[in-house]
N, C-alpha and C positions, 0 to 999 in steps of 0.2 A: 504493500500500500504506500502511496505517496500522499503526504499531508503538508500542504502549504498554508501557513497561517500568517496573515497580515504582513506579507513580504513586500518590501520596497527595495529597489536597486537603483541607485543614482550613479551617474558618471559625471562628476563635477555638477553643473547645474541642470543636466539632462536627467529626467526621471524615466528610466526605461521600463520599469515595472512599478506599479503604484498600488500598494496596499492589497496585494493579491491574496485571495482565499480560494483554495481549490483542494478537493480530496478526490483521489483516483484509487478505487478499491482494487484489490488483487484480482487479476484475470480480466480486467477491463481493457479494451482497446480504445484509447482516448486520443483524439486529434485536436490540435490547437491551430486555428486559422487566424489570419490577420494580414493587413497590408504590410508593405516593407516598413521596417522600423517600429512595428507595433509592440515588440517585446517578446516575440515567440522564441527566438534563439537564446535570448538572455534568460528566459524562464527555464529552458532545457539545461543551459549551462549552470544555472543555480542549483537545479536538482542533481546534476551530475557532480557537483562540488568543484566545478572549474571556476566559478565565481562565488563570492561570499555576499550574502544579502546586506544591504545597508541597515535594514531593520527587519524584524520578523523572524520566523522559525520555519525550517523545513525538516520533516522527518521522513525517513524511508524505512518501512517495516519496523517502526517504533524507534529507530536510531536517529538521533539528531545528527545531521550531516556535518555540523561544525565540531561536535564533540566526539563523533565516532566515524571519522572519514574512512578509515581503512575497512571497517566492517561494511559500510555502505558500498564502497567500491567493489567489494567481493560479490555483491549481489547484482550489480548493474553492468550493462554495456551501453556505450554511447557511440552512435553512428553519426558523424558530422556531415554537413552538406558538401564539404570538400574533402575527399578522401586523403588522409594522411598516412603515408607508408614510408618505410625505409627503403629507398630505391636501389640500394646496393645489396639488398637481400632478395632472394627469390620468394615467390609467393608461398611456397612450402616452408621455407625458413622463417618467414614472418609469422605464419600460423603456429609453428613450433615455439617461437619466441613468446607469443601470446599465451600459449599453453603453459609455458614455464612461469610466466608472470602470475598466472592464476593457480600455480602449484598443482597442476594436473599431473596425473600419472603419465609417464612417457608413452606407454602403449595406448593409453586412452586418447591423448591428443594426436598421436600419429594416425590412429584409426579414424578419429573424427575428422581430421584433415582430409583423408582420402574420401570419406563419405561426402563431405561438403564440396570438394573439388569435382567429384562425380556429379553431384546434384546441380552445380553451377557450370558444368561443362568446361572446367578449368584444368583437367588432368594433363592435357598436352602442354600447358604453359606453367605448370607448377614449379619447374626447376629453372625457369627463365628469370633473369633479374627484373624487378618491377619497374626499373627505369624504361624498359621496353614496352610496358603495358599501356593500353589506351586508358582514357578516363573511366570508361565503363568497366574494364577489367580490374582496375584498382578499386573501384566501388564494390565489385563483387568480392574481392579479397577482404576489404574492410567489413563487409556484411558477414562473411564467413568468420572473421576474427571476433565479431560480436556474438556469434552464435556458439562458438566452439566450447565454451564452458557452461552452457545451458543456464544463462542468467535468469534470475527471478524477475528482473525489470529491464526492459530495453527502451532506451531513449533514442529517438531518430529525428534528424533534421533533414528534411527533403531527401528521402532515401532513393527516389527513382531517377535522380538527375544522372544523365549519361547512360542509362540502361536501355537496352533494346526492348521491344514489346514483350518478347518471350520471357526475358529476365524480370520485367516488371510484374508479369502475371505470377511467376514463380515466387518472387519476394512477397507479393500480396498473400499468396496461398500459405507460405511459411509463417508469416506474421499472424495471420488469422488463426492458423492451427495452433500456434504457440499460445495465443490469448485464450483459445478454447480449452487449453490444457492448463491454464492457471498462471501463465506469464503476463505480467502487466506491461502494456505497450503504451508509450507516450510519444506521439508523433507530431512534429510540426510540418506543415505543408502549405503551399499556395494553391494546390490542386483541389478545388472544391469537390469535384465529382469523385476523386479518390477518397477523400474523407467521408463523403456521403455514402459511398459504397461499402466501406470496410469498417467504419468506426461503430462502437457501441454508443458513445457520446462524443459531442463536439463542444469545444469552447472557442468563442470568438473574442479575440483581444484587439483592442484599439487604444493607441496612446497609453499603453501600459495597464489599461483597465479591462476587466472581463465584462463584455457587453452582451454576451449571449452564452448560454450553457444548457446542455441537455441533448436529447435526440433531435434529429432534424425537425420532426413534427412539433416537439416541445419548443424549440427555438422559434419556429414559425408562429405558433400560438402566442408566445410571449411578445412577439413583434407585431401581432395582429395583422399578419400578412400570410396568406395561404398560397402565394404564388411560387415561382421558382426559387430554389434555395439561393441561387446566385443573386437574385434581386433582393432577397432578405439580407444576405451578407452585405451587399452594397449599401443598403438602407442603414444597417447597424454601424457601418464603419464610415459613413458620410461625415465629412467635416462640417462643423456648424457654420 
């Protein structure tokens, strides 16, 4: 479970997240939507422990992320919008490195690497240096690295960037299956139809404030608009 209580994050005079309250229960697929600069990525980085809140409290499975950072990081994976890899490692070496970081048994992470590479059609490239990979191939390796230790919580920032349609379908199916089996998914995306298709609930953030929360139908009812979800989103995020 992710519990965000009265969290504010400031960068000098800019308020990126403003008194945010949000609870995401175990096994929920939750997506956060918003315009550029709304606070989506900042919120994910706060939950991941990559940023510290200016005020407020964030708990992950009842661990305060500021007081129990190591325990929290054991439970989560974070997939950023831009894949970060060590380009002088091969894809296989990178996944082995991640397995060691999470103190997995060697046989376990070797077997899981092969399974994931087979799933993502990466076996022929596993021993190539990642400096030779396309953006989409790097994204696949990062997604594999996020799945390898079977995390309790997966944080994802725009996971489909650079992926081909077949890989997008695969990632959607994997994430939905993980959520159905109890993994909490917290995804930031600009793609409204993706969030509408795959999420259990959606949050809409604008200028650091949560302006919509619930299922698509619940958000429409609260906005008193039964039209297209895109129109409701634009209405809720319109500048005054």
